N, C-alpha and C positions, 0 to 999 in steps of 0.2 A: 949255296940253298935258296931258290927264291921268297922274299918276304911276300904277304899278301897284302892285299889294297889297306890302307886305314880306315877308310870310308866304304859305308856301304849302300845298295841302292835305296832310295827312299830318303835319306838321311839329307837334312838342311844342313847347308857349310854355307861360308860365307868365301866371294872370290876376289882375290886381290889381283891385279892385271898387274903385270912385270912393267917397271919403266919405261920399257921401248914400245908398248901399247899402246896404239892411237887413241883405240876407243876407254872411255871412262867407263869400264863396266862393271867397278868394285860393286859388290850387295851381297843377295841371300841368293842362293840358288839352291838348287834339289839336284841330287846325286841320279839320273837318268839311266845310267849304264857305266859297266867297269870295262874299263879298255886295257889292251895287251900294255907291259912294258916298253917304252922307248928308251932307250940305252939302259940307264938303271934305274928309271922314275917310273911309276904308276902312272895313268892316265883315266881320265873318266869324260863323262860325257853328261854335260849339267845343262841345267833348264832354268831360266828365270821367269817368276810368272809377269814380269813387266815385258818380255821379250818373245817373239812368237818362234824365234828359232832356239835351236842348240848350241853351244859353243862343247870344245874339246878343254881340258884342264890338265895341266902335272899336277901331281898331289903337293909339289912344292906351291904350289898358287891358290891352293885352299888350305881352309884355316875352321877351326869347330864352331859352329853357329852358336853363341850366347845369348 
């Protein structure tokens, strides 16, 4: 059975860049689009108000915004 996405479009999340990431992009992002599974993990297109571009993040890189 396929599991569904944990987050929804428009939801605000925290993005935690992985230890191998060259860019320090940690911060608050908004979910722009739900993407299909890559391997066994959902992906999302996210956008920060501080950046002009969107990013792709895996579900494990996101956390609920507090």
